[in-house]
C-alpha positions as CSV (number, residue, x, y, z in Angstrom):
1,M,-7.5,-18.5,9.1
2,V,-5.4,-18.2,6.0
3,N,-2.2,-16.2,6.5
4,Y,-2.1,-14.0,3.4
5,N,1.3,-12.7,4.5
6,K,2.9,-16.2,3.9
7,N,0.6,-17.1,1.0
8,F,1.4,-14.2,-1.3
9,I,4.8,-13.0,-0.3
10,V,7.7,-13.3,-2.7
11,K,10.6,-14.7,-0.8
12,S,13.9,-12.9,-1.2
13,G,15.7,-14.2,-4.3
14,A,12.8,-16.3,-5.5
15,K,12.3,-16.7,-9.2
16,I,8.7,-16.1,-10.3
17,K,6.6,-17.4,-13.2
18,L,3.5,-15.3,-13.3
19,K,1.7,-17.7,-15.7
20,N,1.8,-20.3,-12.9
21,I,0.2,-18.0,-10.3
22,S,-3.6,-17.7,-10.1
23,T,-5.1,-14.3,-10.7
24,Y,-8.6,-15.5,-9.6
25,W,-8.0,-17.4,-6.4
26,H,-10.3,-16.4,-3.6
27,G,-9.8,-18.9,-0.9
28,K,-12.9,-20.1,1.1
29,Y,-14.9,-17.0,0.2
30,E,-17.6,-17.4,-2.5
31,S,-18.6,-13.7,-2.8
32,H,-18.0,-10.2,-1.7
33,K,-21.0,-10.5,0.6
34,K,-19.3,-13.4,2.4
35,A,-16.0,-11.6,2.7
36,Q,-17.3,-8.2,3.6
37,P,-17.5,-8.7,7.4
38,E,-13.9,-9.8,7.5
39,I,-12.8,-6.8,5.3
40,Q,-14.7,-4.5,7.7
41,K,-13.0,-6.0,10.7
42,Y,-9.6,-5.3,9.2
43,L,-10.5,-1.8,8.2
44,E,-11.5,-1.1,11.8
45,K,-8.3,-2.6,13.1
46,M,-6.3,-0.5,10.6
47,D,-7.9,2.7,11.9
48,K,-6.8,1.9,15.5
49,L,-3.3,0.8,14.4
50,Q,-2.8,3.9,12.4
51,Y,-3.7,6.0,15.4
52,L,-1.1,4.1,17.4
53,M,1.5,4.8,14.8
54,Y,0.6,8.5,14.7
55,S,0.7,8.9,18.4
56,E,3.8,6.9,19.0
57,N,5.7,8.7,16.2
58,K,8.4,6.1,15.9
59,N,7.5,4.2,12.8
60,S,6.1,4.9,9.3
61,L,4.5,2.9,6.6
62,L,5.0,2.9,2.9
63,I,2.5,1.1,0.7
64,V,3.5,0.6,-2.9
65,L,0.8,-0.4,-5.4
66,Q,1.9,-1.7,-8.8
67,G,-0.1,-3.4,-11.6
68,L,-1.1,-3.2,-15.2
69,D,-3.8,-0.8,-16.3
70,A,-7.2,-1.6,-14.6
71,A,-5.5,-3.9,-12.1
72,G,-7.3,-1.9,-9.3
73,K,-4.7,0.5,-7.8
74,D,-7.4,3.2,-7.5
75,G,-9.8,0.7,-6.1
76,V,-7.5,-0.4,-3.3
77,I,-7.0,3.3,-2.3
78,R,-10.7,3.9,-2.4
79,H,-12.0,0.7,-0.7
80,V,-9.1,-0.5,1.6
81,L,-7.3,2.6,2.6
82,T,-10.5,4.3,3.7
83,G,-9.5,2.6,6.9
84,M,-6.8,5.3,7.2
85,N,-7.2,8.7,8.7
86,P,-6.4,11.2,5.9
87,Q,-4.7,13.5,8.5
88,G,-1.8,11.0,8.8
89,C,-1.9,9.6,5.3
90,T,-0.7,10.8,1.8
91,V,-1.2,9.4,-1.7
92,S,1.3,10.1,-4.4
93,S,1.0,9.1,-8.1
94,F,4.0,8.9,-10.4
95,K,3.3,9.4,-14.0
96,Q,5.6,10.3,-16.9
97,P,8.5,12.4,-15.6
98,T,8.6,16.1,-16.2
99,E,11.6,17.8,-17.9
100,L,12.8,18.9,-14.5
101,E,12.6,15.3,-13.1
102,L,14.4,13.9,-16.1
103,N,17.3,16.2,-15.4
104,H,17.8,14.4,-12.0
105,D,18.3,10.8,-11.0
106,F,15.2,8.6,-11.3
107,L,14.7,8.5,-7.5
108,W,14.9,12.3,-7.0
109,R,11.1,12.8,-7.3
110,I,10.4,9.8,-5.1
111,H,12.2,10.6,-1.8
112,P,10.1,13.8,-0.9
113,E,6.9,11.7,-1.0
114,T,8.1,9.0,1.5
115,P,6.4,9.0,4.9
116,R,7.7,10.9,7.9
117,K,7.6,9.1,11.2
118,G,4.1,8.5,12.4
119,A,2.6,8.7,8.9
120,V,1.5,6.5,6.1
121,A,2.3,7.1,2.4
122,I,0.7,5.3,-0.5
123,F,2.3,5.2,-3.9
124,N,-0.1,4.7,-6.8
125,R,2.6,3.5,-9.2
126,S,6.1,4.3,-8.0
127,H,9.8,4.2,-8.6
128,Y,9.2,0.8,-10.1
129,E,7.9,2.5,-13.3
130,D,11.5,3.2,-14.0
131,V,12.3,-0.5,-14.4
132,L,9.0,-1.4,-16.1
133,I,8.0,1.0,-18.8
134,T,11.7,1.9,-19.4
135,R,12.5,-1.8,-19.9
136,V,9.5,-2.8,-22.0
137,H,10.0,0.1,-24.4
138,N,13.8,-0.1,-24.4
139,L,14.4,3.3,-22.9
140,V,17.2,2.1,-20.8
141,S,19.8,-0.7,-21.4
142,Q,19.7,-4.0,-19.6
143,K,22.8,-3.0,-17.7
144,E,21.3,0.3,-16.5
145,C,18.1,-1.5,-15.5
146,A,20.1,-4.0,-13.4
147,N,21.9,-1.1,-11.7
148,R,18.5,0.5,-10.9
149,Y,17.4,-2.6,-9.1
150,N,20.4,-2.2,-6.8
151,L,19.8,1.5,-6.3
152,I,16.1,0.8,-5.5
153,N,17.1,-1.9,-2.9
154,D,19.6,0.5,-1.3
155,F,17.0,3.3,-1.3
156,E,14.4,1.1,0.4
157,K,17.0,-0.1,2.9
158,L,17.8,3.5,3.7
159,L,14.1,4.2,4.5
160,V,13.9,1.2,6.7
161,D,17.1,1.9,8.6
162,E,16.9,5.6,9.0
163,N,13.2,6.3,9.4
164,N,11.8,3.0,10.7
165,T,9.7,2.7,7.6
166,T,7.9,-0.5,7.0
167,I,7.5,-1.1,3.3
168,L,4.7,-3.2,1.8
169,K,4.8,-3.7,-2.0
170,F,1.7,-5.1,-3.7
171,F,1.6,-6.4,-7.3
172,L,-2.0,-6.5,-8.3
173,N,-2.1,-9.6,-10.5
174,I,-4.9,-9.7,-13.1
175,S,-5.4,-11.9,-16.2
176,N,-5.2,-10.6,-19.7
177,K,-8.9,-11.6,-20.1
178,E,-9.9,-9.7,-17.0
179,Q,-8.1,-6.5,-18.1
180,L,-10.0,-6.6,-21.4
181,K,-13.3,-7.1,-19.6
182,R,-12.6,-4.1,-17.3
183,F,-11.6,-1.9,-20.4
184,R,-14.9,-2.9,-22.0
185,K,-16.9,-2.0,-18.9
186,R,-15.2,1.4,-18.9
187,L,-16.3,2.0,-22.5
188,D,-19.9,1.1,-21.6
189,D,-20.0,3.3,-18.5
190,P,-20.2,7.1,-19.2
191,T,-18.9,7.8,-15.7
192,H,-15.7,5.9,-16.4
193,Q,-15.1,6.6,-20.1
194,W,-12.6,9.3,-19.1
195,K,-10.3,6.7,-17.8
196,I,-9.8,4.8,-21.1
197,S,-7.6,5.7,-23.9
198,E,-6.4,4.1,-27.1
199,G,-2.9,3.9,-25.5
200,D,-4.3,1.5,-23.0
201,Y,-5.2,-0.9,-25.7
202,K,-1.9,-0.4,-27.5
203,E,0.0,-1.4,-24.3
204,R,-1.8,-4.7,-24.3
205,E,0.4,-5.6,-27.3
206,Y,3.3,-5.7,-24.8
207,W,1.6,-8.0,-22.3
208,G,4.3,-10.7,-22.5
209,N,7.0,-8.0,-22.2
210,Y,5.4,-6.6,-19.1
211,M,5.1,-10.1,-17.5
212,D,8.8,-10.7,-18.2
213,A,9.7,-7.3,-16.7
214,Y,7.6,-7.9,-13.6
215,E,9.0,-11.4,-13.1
216,E,12.6,-10.0,-13.1
217,L,11.5,-7.0,-10.9
218,L,9.9,-9.3,-8.3
219,H,13.0,-11.6,-8.3
220,K,15.5,-8.7,-8.0
221,T,13.7,-6.4,-5.5
222,S,11.7,-8.5,-3.1
223,T,13.8,-8.3,0.0
224,K,13.4,-9.1,3.7
225,H,13.2,-5.4,4.5
226,A,10.8,-4.6,1.6
227,P,8.9,-7.6,0.4
228,W,6.6,-7.9,-2.6
229,Y,3.2,-9.6,-2.4
230,I,1.5,-11.0,-5.5
231,I,-2.2,-10.4,-4.9
232,P,-4.8,-12.3,-7.0
233,S,-6.9,-9.4,-8.3
234,D,-9.5,-10.7,-10.8
235,H,-11.9,-10.6,-7.8
236,K,-11.8,-7.0,-6.6
237,W,-13.3,-7.9,-3.2
238,F,-10.7,-10.6,-2.6
239,R,-7.9,-8.2,-3.5
240,D,-9.2,-5.9,-0.8
241,L,-9.5,-8.6,1.7
242,A,-6.0,-9.9,1.2
243,I,-4.4,-6.4,1.2
244,S,-6.3,-5.3,4.3
245,H,-5.3,-8.5,6.1
246,I,-1.6,-8.0,5.3
247,I,-1.5,-4.4,6.3
248,T,-3.2,-5.1,9.6
249,A,-1.0,-8.1,10.5
250,T,2.1,-6.2,9.6
251,L,1.2,-3.2,11.8
252,E,0.2,-5.5,14.6
253,D,3.7,-7.0,14.5
254,L,5.2,-3.6,15.2
255,K,3.9,-3.9,18.8
256,M,3.1,-0.2,19.0
257,K,1.9,1.4,22.2
258,I,0.3,4.7,23.2
259,P,3.2,6.8,24.5
260,H,3.4,8.0,28.0
261,P,2.3,11.6,28.6
262,T,5.1,14.2,28.5
263,V,3.4,16.4,31.1
264,N,2.2,15.9,34.7
265,I,-1.4,14.9,34.2
266,S,-2.3,15.3,37.9
267,E,-0.9,18.8,38.0
268,I,-2.7,19.9,34.9
269,R,-6.0,18.4,36.2
270,S,-5.7,20.1,39.5
271,K,-4.7,23.4,37.9
272,Y,-7.2,23.7,35.1
273,H,-10.1,21.4,36.2
274,A,-10.7,22.1,39.8
275,D,-14.3,23.0,39.0
276,F,-14.7,19.6,37.4
277,K,-13.4,18.0,40.5
278,E,-15.8,19.9,42.7
279,E,-18.7,19.1,40.4
280,K,-17.8,15.4,40.5
281,S,-17.6,15.5,44.3
282,S,-21.0,17.2,44.5
283,K,-22.6,14.6,42.3
284,R,-21.2,11.9,44.5
285,K,-22.6,13.4,47.6
286,S,-25.9,13.8,46.0
287,S,-26.1,10.2,45.0
288,D,-25.3,9.1,48.5
289,R,-28.4,10.8,49.9
């Protein structure tokens, strides 16, 4: 079985050229139909692993989804993370900062959305917007952008060290051609027309700038404690397969266990379920006749 953790991870300090990385690779799978049983297997595992995390209450998981418009961030949340129990999972989306947020440091609005112990948090876009859009549109200097990389690395290390947070960061890598195809599909589908805007097309003019920004971001902020994964995303179903595999394998590595009870189970059983005990004994005698 292919180890997607190793295949798609960006090693710490590695320099990336996105033009040399396939957006349409799909391994041995020919179609969604062929991949679906394996995707389902990972979703079922994810459900059990999240239950372990919630019950153990020692670890937390932060999933960061980044990618250009139409890369599939919403799709991952809808199709992959249905394997998560909503009771222990939150989704946060970070759009253009408000006036209040702009009057604080760029990480001020991020920290309250990080996961508590036992929980999972998903970021649909994230603190990385502040080293992407700001760089592409020259809203911050190169020096300030470099400083933000360091602050982000320190912030993520804080989450890992102080809250046992496991951080998985996914860059959903689609081609220019595939993005345009998805935009066109939105235009033709009345149920998705609300998702398209002229601004989406204008941002395509900056495609090369975004690629440069992502390459630097991946180089500067993929660390051992918070690695980036570059996920081929032209095939939506393969994107879902790869991400569900990585999440499952990562959670399994935590070696989580159901915690021991904090009360005397025998005492509670004898105190509150004596009638159940008698009923059980009566059934046993009845079956012996």
